[in-house]
N, C-alpha and C positions, 0 to 999 in steps of 0.2 A: 189060352184063357182069354175070356172076353172082359172088356172093361165095364165097370158099373158106373153109371152116370146118375147118381141120385140127386134129385133137386134141379136137374136141368130140364128145361122145356124142350119137347120134341118139335122139330120143324115140320110144318105141314105146308108143302108147296101148293100154290094155287095159280091158275092160269092168269096172265095179264088181261086187263079189260081192253086195252088198246095196244097196238104195235105188233100184234102177232096175228097173222091170218094165213089161210091155206096157200100152199105153193101152187103156181100156175103150171101144173104138170102137162096140160094139153097145149100150152103155149098160146092160149086165147088172147093174151095181152102182150105178147112178145114184141110186136111191132111198136107199141107205145113205150115199152120199157127201153127198147133200142133208141128211139127218138129222144127219150129223156137222157139216157147215158151219153149220147152224142152231144146233146146240148150242154151237159156238164163238162165234157171234154173240151168243147169249143170255148166255153166260158171259164175254163180253169177252175172248175169246182164251185163256181158261184151259183148256188141253187136258186137265188132270188131271180136270176135271169131266165130260169127254166120253169116258172110257175105254170105257164100254159101246158107245157109237156107233163108236168106233175098232175095237173088237173085232168088232162086227157087220160093218163094212166089210171088214176083213181076212178074215173068214170067207167073205164073198161072193166076194172075189177068189180065195181058195184053192179054193173049190168050182167056180168058173168057169174054173179053170186060167189065171188072170191073174197068178198068183204061185205059187212053190213052197210046198207044204204044209209047215208048220212046227209043231212042238209049241207050245202056248200058253206054256209056261214059257220057251221060248227067245225068244218075242216080248214077254215081260214081262207076261203076263196070267195067270200061274199062280194068283194070288189070286182072280181072277174065275172061273176054271174050277172051283176047289175050292168056291166058294160055290154055283155052279150045281149041282154034284154033290150037295152037302149038302142043298140044297132039293129035289132030286129024290128023295132017300131018305126024306123025311118022310112 
């Protein structure tokens, strides 16, 4: 016998806007992921010390169409991008 749930709203799942993206089945960004993971191990999980590795990994994912291309400012890396631009102008 099935239960009758009168008056209850049914749950309609929807995909998340951020935080979920396709897996890298072909290993296009594996090198960057490994560098990031090694950085985390070296720094005992302190991800603040691995921001460059994080940025490189996200750059690879965006270039490989594994995630939507976003401006660095929106991803929290505006400070790293401005340093890169300043170094290039010297």
